[in-house]
Structure formats: structure tokens, C-alpha cells
C-alpha positions as CSV (number, residue, x, y, z in Angstrom):
1,M,77.0,79.3,-12.8
2,A,74.2,81.4,-14.3
3,E,75.0,84.9,-15.6
4,L,73.1,86.7,-12.9
5,H,74.8,84.7,-10.2
6,R,78.2,85.3,-11.8
7,H,77.6,89.1,-11.8
8,Q,76.6,89.0,-8.2
9,K,79.7,87.0,-7.3
10,I,81.9,89.4,-9.2
11,L,80.3,92.5,-7.6
12,A,80.7,90.9,-4.2
13,L,84.4,90.3,-4.8
14,L,84.8,93.8,-6.3
15,A,83.4,95.3,-3.1
16,E,86.3,93.8,-1.2
17,H,89.1,94.2,-3.8
18,P,89.9,97.2,-6.0
19,F,91.0,95.0,-8.9
20,L,90.2,91.5,-10.0
21,S,92.0,89.7,-12.8
22,V,90.4,87.5,-15.5
23,T,92.2,84.5,-14.0
24,E,90.9,85.2,-10.5
25,L,87.4,85.5,-11.9
26,T,87.5,82.3,-13.9
27,D,88.6,80.5,-10.8
28,A,85.8,82.1,-8.7
29,T,83.0,81.5,-11.2
30,G,84.1,78.3,-13.0
31,V,83.6,79.7,-16.5
32,S,86.0,80.4,-19.4
33,A,88.1,83.5,-19.7
34,A,86.0,84.6,-22.8
35,T,82.8,84.4,-20.7
36,V,84.4,86.4,-17.9
37,R,85.4,89.1,-20.4
38,R,81.8,89.3,-21.6
39,D,80.7,89.6,-18.0
40,I,83.2,92.4,-17.5
41,D,81.9,94.3,-20.5
42,K,78.3,94.0,-19.3
43,L,79.1,95.2,-15.8
44,E,81.1,98.1,-17.1
45,K,78.1,99.2,-19.3
46,A,75.8,99.0,-16.3
47,G,78.2,101.3,-14.4
48,F,79.4,98.7,-11.9
49,G,83.2,98.8,-12.7
50,Q,85.8,99.7,-15.2
51,R,87.4,97.3,-17.7
52,V,91.2,97.5,-17.4
53,H,94.0,95.5,-18.9
54,G,93.7,92.0,-17.5
55,G,90.5,92.4,-15.6
56,I,88.1,94.8,-13.9
57,A,88.6,97.6,-11.5
58,A,86.1,99.0,-9.0
59,E,84.8,102.5,-9.6
60,K,86.6,104.7,-7.0
61,G,84.3,105.8,-4.3
62,H,81.2,104.0,-5.7
63,H,81.6,100.3,-5.8
64,A,80.6,99.7,-2.1
65,R,77.2,101.5,-2.6
66,R,76.1,99.9,-5.9
67,A,72.9,98.0,-5.7
68,I,73.1,94.3,-6.7
69,P,69.9,92.8,-8.2
70,L,69.0,89.6,-6.5
71,P,67.0,86.7,-7.9
72,F,63.2,87.2,-7.3
73,M,62.8,84.2,-5.0
74,E,65.7,85.4,-2.8
75,N,64.6,89.0,-2.7
76,R,61.0,88.1,-1.9
77,D,62.0,86.8,1.5
78,I,64.1,89.8,2.5
79,A,62.5,92.6,4.7
80,V,59.2,90.7,4.6
81,E,57.7,92.5,7.6
82,Q,58.3,95.9,5.9
83,K,57.0,94.7,2.5
84,R,53.8,93.4,4.1
85,A,53.3,96.7,5.9
86,I,53.8,98.6,2.6
87,A,51.4,96.2,0.8
88,A,48.7,96.7,3.5
89,A,49.0,100.5,3.3
90,A,49.0,100.5,-0.5
91,S,45.9,98.3,-0.6
92,T,43.9,101.1,1.1
93,L,44.6,103.3,-1.9
94,V,42.7,101.0,-4.3
95,R,39.0,101.4,-4.9
96,D,37.0,98.2,-5.6
97,G,35.8,97.8,-9.2
98,T,38.8,99.7,-10.7
99,S,41.6,98.5,-13.0
100,I,45.2,98.5,-11.8
101,I,48.7,97.5,-13.2
102,I,51.1,95.8,-10.9
103,H,54.8,95.7,-11.8
104,G,57.2,92.8,-11.1
105,G,59.4,92.7,-8.0
106,S,59.1,91.5,-4.5
107,T,57.3,94.4,-2.9
108,C,54.8,94.5,-5.7
109,F,54.3,90.7,-5.2
110,H,53.4,91.2,-1.6
111,F,51.0,94.0,-2.7
112,G,49.4,91.6,-5.2
113,M,48.9,89.1,-2.4
114,A,47.2,91.8,-0.3
115,I,44.6,92.6,-3.0
116,A,44.2,89.1,-4.5
117,R,40.6,88.6,-3.3
118,R,39.4,92.2,-4.1
119,N,36.9,93.1,-6.8
120,L,39.5,94.4,-9.2
121,R,40.8,94.0,-12.7
122,V,44.6,93.4,-12.5
123,F,47.1,93.6,-15.3
124,T,50.7,92.3,-14.7
125,H,53.8,91.1,-16.5
126,S,55.0,89.3,-13.4
127,M,54.9,85.5,-13.8
128,P,55.2,84.8,-10.0
129,L,52.4,87.2,-9.3
130,A,50.2,85.9,-12.1
131,A,50.7,82.4,-10.8
132,Y,49.7,83.4,-7.3
133,L,46.6,85.3,-8.4
134,A,45.6,82.5,-10.7
135,E,45.6,80.0,-7.8
136,Y,44.5,82.1,-4.9
137,G,43.0,85.3,-6.3
138,E,39.4,86.3,-7.1
139,C,40.2,89.4,-9.1
140,Q,40.0,89.5,-12.9
141,L,43.5,88.8,-14.2
142,T,45.1,89.9,-17.4
143,I,48.7,88.8,-18.2
144,G,51.0,90.7,-20.5
145,G,52.3,88.7,-23.5
146,G,55.7,88.2,-24.9
147,D,58.8,86.2,-24.1
148,L,59.5,84.8,-20.6
149,H,62.5,86.4,-18.9
150,R,63.1,84.0,-16.0
151,E,65.0,86.6,-14.1
152,P,63.3,88.8,-13.1
153,G,60.3,86.6,-13.8
154,I,58.8,88.9,-16.4
155,V,56.8,88.1,-19.6
156,Y,57.3,91.0,-22.0
157,D,57.4,92.0,-25.6
158,R,58.2,95.7,-26.0
159,F,56.5,95.7,-29.5
160,A,53.2,94.3,-28.2
161,D,50.2,96.7,-28.4
162,E,48.7,96.8,-24.9
163,R,46.8,100.1,-25.3
164,A,43.5,98.3,-24.8
165,F,44.3,98.1,-21.1
166,Y,44.2,101.4,-19.3
167,A,44.4,101.5,-15.5
168,S,43.5,103.9,-12.7
169,Q,46.8,103.1,-10.9
170,F,50.2,101.6,-11.7
171,F,52.0,100.1,-8.7
172,V,55.7,99.9,-9.3
173,G,58.9,99.2,-7.3
174,A,62.5,100.1,-8.0
175,L,66.0,98.8,-7.3
176,G,67.0,102.2,-5.9
177,I,65.7,105.7,-5.2
178,E,67.7,108.8,-5.9
179,R,66.8,112.5,-6.2
180,Q,66.2,112.0,-10.0
181,G,63.5,109.3,-9.3
182,L,63.3,105.5,-9.7
183,M,66.5,103.7,-10.6
184,E,67.2,100.3,-12.1
185,T,70.0,98.4,-13.8
186,N,68.0,95.9,-15.9
187,P,67.2,97.5,-19.3
188,L,64.2,95.2,-19.6
189,L,62.7,96.6,-16.4
190,V,63.5,100.2,-17.3
191,Q,61.6,99.8,-20.6
192,L,58.7,98.0,-19.1
193,T,58.3,100.6,-16.3
194,R,58.2,103.4,-18.8
195,D,55.8,101.6,-21.1
196,M,53.3,100.8,-18.3
197,A,53.5,104.3,-16.8
198,A,51.9,105.5,-20.0
199,F,48.8,103.4,-19.5
200,A,47.8,104.6,-16.0
201,N,46.3,107.8,-14.5
202,E,48.4,107.6,-11.3
203,I,51.8,106.0,-10.5
204,I,52.3,104.8,-7.0
205,V,55.8,103.6,-5.9
206,L,56.2,100.7,-3.4
207,V,59.7,100.5,-1.9
208,D,61.1,99.6,1.4
209,S,63.4,102.2,3.0
210,R,66.6,100.2,2.2
211,K,66.2,101.3,-1.4
212,F,67.0,104.9,-0.6
213,A,70.6,103.8,0.2
214,E,71.1,102.0,-3.1
215,R,72.9,103.5,-6.1
216,T,72.1,102.2,-9.6
217,S,72.9,103.3,-13.1
218,T,69.7,104.0,-15.0
219,L,66.7,106.3,-14.4
220,S,63.5,104.4,-15.1
221,L,61.0,107.1,-14.0
222,P,61.5,110.7,-12.9
223,F,59.8,112.0,-9.8
224,A,57.8,114.4,-12.0
225,Q,55.7,111.4,-13.1
226,I,55.2,110.0,-9.6
227,R,52.0,110.8,-7.6
228,R,52.7,108.9,-4.4
229,L,55.3,106.7,-2.7
230,V,54.7,104.1,0.0
231,T,57.6,103.0,2.2
232,D,58.2,101.7,5.7
233,D,59.0,103.3,9.0
234,G,62.7,103.1,8.5
235,L,62.6,106.1,6.2
236,A,65.4,108.5,7.1
237,D,64.6,112.2,7.8
238,A,66.9,113.2,4.9
239,D,65.1,111.0,2.5
240,A,61.7,112.3,3.6
241,R,62.9,115.8,3.0
242,M,64.2,114.8,-0.4
243,L,60.7,113.5,-1.3
244,E,59.0,116.6,-0.1
245,E,61.4,118.8,-2.1
246,E,60.7,116.8,-5.2
247,G,56.9,117.1,-4.6
248,V,56.2,113.5,-4.0
249,D,53.5,112.6,-1.4
250,Y,54.6,109.7,0.8
251,I,52.9,107.3,3.2
252,I,54.9,105.6,5.9
253,A,53.6,102.1,6.6
254,A,54.2,101.3,10.3
255,R,54.7,97.7,11.0
256,K,52.2,97.9,13.8
257,G,49.5,98.5,11.3
258,E,49.3,102.3,11.6
259,T,50.2,104.6,8.8
260,D,51.3,108.2,8.8
261,T,51.8,110.7,6.0
């Protein structure tokens, strides 16, 4: 079982049981006790639980709300109707002939599909999106260099100099949205998000409304850097008020093709 799938399995079990022993986890995942202990260390550092003698304990009051990152191919096919509506609304914010950066993630992938045939210069680190645009797109495509990280499907080298590409807009997703801003658990995505934000005039967040209920461990971008957010018509009133209080303009992408602000 791959590491990401093991972590998802452990977190799913931890949501049901306040304590899991190393022995229980070796049986559930089919790996050695040493591997399970390393998994426990990583989950504890990410804020998903607490290492205790003989296993891992759920963080009291928090474990049921923690966001669990899903593999890209699985996440791409969740809430598709909402993501397509968000992509369509976001595409109206882009002017032909401009340069844009598109982050990885499933909602950004749907956005990339929506602008694939536009007269644009697109920069991305997302391998799934780059593959789609290469086959079906008509835009000018630039792919970030570096090592391939199969999950979450990113090619990235944090030491690469990419200052030659400067964009009008950076379209980015997130694993969760809290009052502080955009939240993630993957250190790679946190660093990449911060790096790309420095190369764009405007940052536009693309997230479906489920992300406002997720709780993750690391701030990737504060709302102070965010110009606009596009979400679906499931946005709760409390979350809308939070965005207004933080000074973030938002667009609600109705699934019938109408948008409200």
C-alpha cells in the first residue's frame, strides 16, 4: 500500500477510534511496524494525531474535521458539477492575450479545461493539466521544471529560477479555507503556492464550498494576498460573511450558468 493511501486509511480509522495501536495499523495496512511508526511521525507533524506509547491517538475535538488529501484522479471526479460551474465563472475573469498561472488540483484542472482553446499563455506545474492542454488545447503552454511528484501530480524544483514568467493572474485551489486564508497539508504545495504567488499581479482562488468545512494544518497564503475567490452556490452565509470581513471579493458560480457576487 502506497504511503498516501496508508495515511488515508489511518486517518479514516482514527476518525472512528480514539486510539490505534501499531499492531492494529500493521494489520490494516499490511506494512511493517517500522513503516507504521514512520507514518505516525509524519501524521503527528502534519497535525492529524498525537504519537503515544504503542500507537497514535486522535487529537481531541479535531480528528473528525481534519481534511484528508485524496489522490488527484479520485478528487477530480468529486463535486464535478460544482467545479465546472466554478471553472466557467473563473474563465470570464481572463482576458485573451494575457499570461496566467494555473496551480495543480482538481478545480484548477477543470478551469484549465475551460480555457484550453483560448488565446492565452499558460504556465503550470500540474502534469495532468499540462498533458490535457498539450493534447486538446490551443493556448501557448509553459511547464514548470523539476522533479515529478506523482501525488499530487506536480513537477517542481523549489530552487529553479522561474522569474522569466510573470503573469497577470494566478489561479490556485486549496485543501481548506479558514479565517487565516488558504490551508494545505502537503509542504510541497505550500511552498509552490507561495512561490507562484510572487509571480502574478492578481491571485484568484478556485474552491468548491466543501473546502470551508475542512480543517488543515498549514497556511499556504493569507487572505491579505488574495484578490478574489470563486466558489459554488453551496457557500454558507457564515462563510460569506467571513470573506467579507477579510476583504475578499467573491463570486458564486451557480450551477445553472448564472453568477452572483
